[in-house]
C-alpha positions as a LaTeX table, in Angstrom:
\begin{tabular}{lrrr}
\hline
Residue & $x$ (\AA) & $y$ (\AA) & $z$ (\AA) \\
\hline
Met1 & 0.36 & $-0.22$ & $-0.18$ \\
Ala2 & 1.70 & 3.40 & $-1.46$ \\
Ser3 & 1.33 & 5.97 & 1.70 \\
Gly4 & $-0.79$ & 9.55 & 0.57 \\
Lys5 & $-0.18$ & 12.77 & 0.19 \\
Glu6 & $-1.89$ & 14.02 & 3.00 \\
Tyr7 & $-0.53$ & 12.10 & 5.27 \\
Leu8 & 2.58 & 13.23 & 4.00 \\
Asn9 & 0.94 & 16.92 & 4.26 \\
Tyr10 & 0.13 & 16.31 & 7.63 \\
Val11 & 3.04 & 15.29 & 8.82 \\
Leu12 & 5.35 & 17.65 & 7.92 \\
Glu13 & 3.11 & 20.51 & 8.72 \\
Gln14 & 3.66 & 18.80 & 11.91 \\
Leu15 & 7.44 & 19.65 & 11.08 \\
Ser16 & 7.01 & 23.04 & 10.44 \\
Gly17 & 9.34 & 24.58 & 12.81 \\
Leu18 & 12.17 & 22.75 & 11.86 \\
Glu19 & 13.96 & 23.86 & 8.65 \\
Glu20 & 15.86 & 22.02 & 6.24 \\
Ile21 & 13.23 & 19.22 & 6.61 \\
Thr22 & 12.70 & 17.99 & 3.07 \\
His23 & 11.18 & 14.66 & 1.42 \\
Arg24 & 11.76 & 12.40 & $-1.95$ \\
Ala25 & 9.02 & 10.84 & $-3.24$ \\
Met26 & 10.34 & 7.04 & $-3.81$ \\
Met27 & 7.87 & 3.58 & $-5.07$ \\
Gly28 & 4.92 & 5.36 & $-3.80$ \\
Glu29 & 6.63 & 6.98 & 0.03 \\
Tyr30 & 8.14 & 9.28 & 0.70 \\
Ile31 & 11.87 & 9.59 & 2.60 \\
Leu32 & 12.52 & 12.18 & 5.69 \\
Tyr33 & 15.35 & 14.42 & 5.50 \\
Tyr34 & 16.91 & 16.89 & 8.20 \\
Lys35 & 19.61 & 19.49 & 6.80 \\
Gly36 & 20.59 & 16.71 & 4.25 \\
Arg37 & 20.42 & 13.34 & 6.37 \\
Ile38 & 17.74 & 11.03 & 6.13 \\
Leu39 & 15.70 & 10.49 & 9.67 \\
Gly40 & 13.56 & 8.09 & 7.96 \\
Gly41 & 10.31 & 7.99 & 5.96 \\
Ile42 & 6.80 & 7.94 & 5.54 \\
Tyr43 & 5.89 & 4.08 & 5.18 \\
Asp44 & 2.02 & 2.89 & 4.28 \\
Asp45 & 1.28 & 6.06 & 5.90 \\
Arg46 & 3.92 & 5.73 & 9.19 \\
Leu47 & 6.36 & 7.80 & 10.30 \\
Leu48 & 9.10 & 5.65 & 11.16 \\
Val49 & 12.61 & 6.69 & 12.04 \\
Lys50 & 15.59 & 5.02 & 11.75 \\
Pro51 & 16.68 & 4.17 & 15.36 \\
Val52 & 19.87 & 6.03 & 16.69 \\
Lys53 & 20.14 & 6.51 & 20.59 \\
Thr54 & 18.01 & 9.04 & 20.61 \\
Ala55 & 15.12 & 7.50 & 19.38 \\
Val56 & 15.17 & 4.73 & 20.77 \\
Ala57 & 15.64 & 6.40 & 23.72 \\
Met58 & 12.94 & 9.04 & 23.71 \\
Leu59 & 10.69 & 6.41 & 22.03 \\
Pro60 & 11.39 & 3.49 & 24.72 \\
Glu61 & 7.88 & 1.95 & 24.26 \\
Ala62 & 7.79 & 1.95 & 20.13 \\
Ser63 & 7.17 & $-0.83$ & 18.07 \\
Tyr64 & 10.03 & $-1.99$ & 15.45 \\
Glu65 & 8.80 & $-2.59$ & 12.09 \\
Leu66 & 10.11 & $-2.69$ & 8.51 \\
Pro67 & 9.51 & $-0.33$ & 5.52 \\
Tyr68 & 8.90 & $-2.67$ & 3.82 \\
Glu69 & 10.51 & $-6.28$ & 2.03 \\
Gly70 & 13.76 & $-6.54$ & 2.58 \\
Ala71 & 14.89 & $-3.19$ & 4.83 \\
Lys72 & 15.98 & $-3.17$ & 8.06 \\
Glu73 & 13.65 & $-2.51$ & 10.43 \\
Met74 & 13.08 & 1.08 & 11.40 \\
Leu75 & 11.07 & 2.32 & 14.86 \\
Leu76 & 7.40 & 3.66 & 14.82 \\
Val77 & 6.47 & 6.88 & 15.95 \\
Asp78 & 3.05 & 6.88 & 17.21 \\
Arg79 & 2.58 & 10.31 & 18.69 \\
Val80 & 2.46 & 12.53 & 14.93 \\
Asp81 & $-0.22$ & 14.71 & 16.92 \\
Asp82 & 2.43 & 15.91 & 19.41 \\
Arg83 & 4.30 & 18.69 & 17.20 \\
Ala84 & 7.03 & 19.49 & 20.06 \\
Phe85 & 7.86 & 15.91 & 20.47 \\
Leu86 & 7.77 & 15.25 & 16.85 \\
Thr87 & 10.48 & 18.11 & 16.89 \\
Lys88 & 12.56 & 17.20 & 20.05 \\
Leu89 & 12.92 & 14.09 & 18.41 \\
Val90 & 14.50 & 14.44 & 14.86 \\
Glu91 & 16.49 & 17.98 & 16.49 \\
Gly92 & 17.61 & 14.90 & 18.77 \\
Met93 & 18.44 & 12.56 & 16.15 \\
Tyr94 & 20.31 & 14.77 & 13.19 \\
Gly95 & 23.95 & 14.33 & 15.06 \\
Glu96 & 22.98 & 10.44 & 15.24 \\
Leu97 & 21.95 & 10.47 & 11.62 \\
Pro98 & 24.93 & 9.23 & 8.91 \\
Ala99 & 26.07 & 11.59 & 6.61 \\
Pro100 & 24.81 & 11.74 & 3.04 \\
Lys101 & 27.57 & 9.77 & 0.79 \\
Lys102 & 29.49 & 11.98 & $-1.46$ \\
Lys103 & 28.31 & 11.19 & $-5.17$ \\
Lys104 & 30.80 & 10.30 & $-7.47$ \\
\hline
\end{tabular}
């Protein structure tokens, strides 16, 4: 099942307090970036983030879910309605996210 544009727009609105939040469509789903680093994405109308230490600490009861078959597990963010929490989560994760790979 592909993600709806409405859900993407809702999540982006919740993260609108952060500068440099971008997204890219990928096979019916959306990859989310913060300051050029992949933080997670929208998969089947679910917000999933990389399981870095900060995210695991801030989402202690979150379930690990697969964004798609063959992918690494990610954390399901169930507090999408809490704008302040999402902002703090993304800001806290930033330093632990891998830098983009340099293009050849």
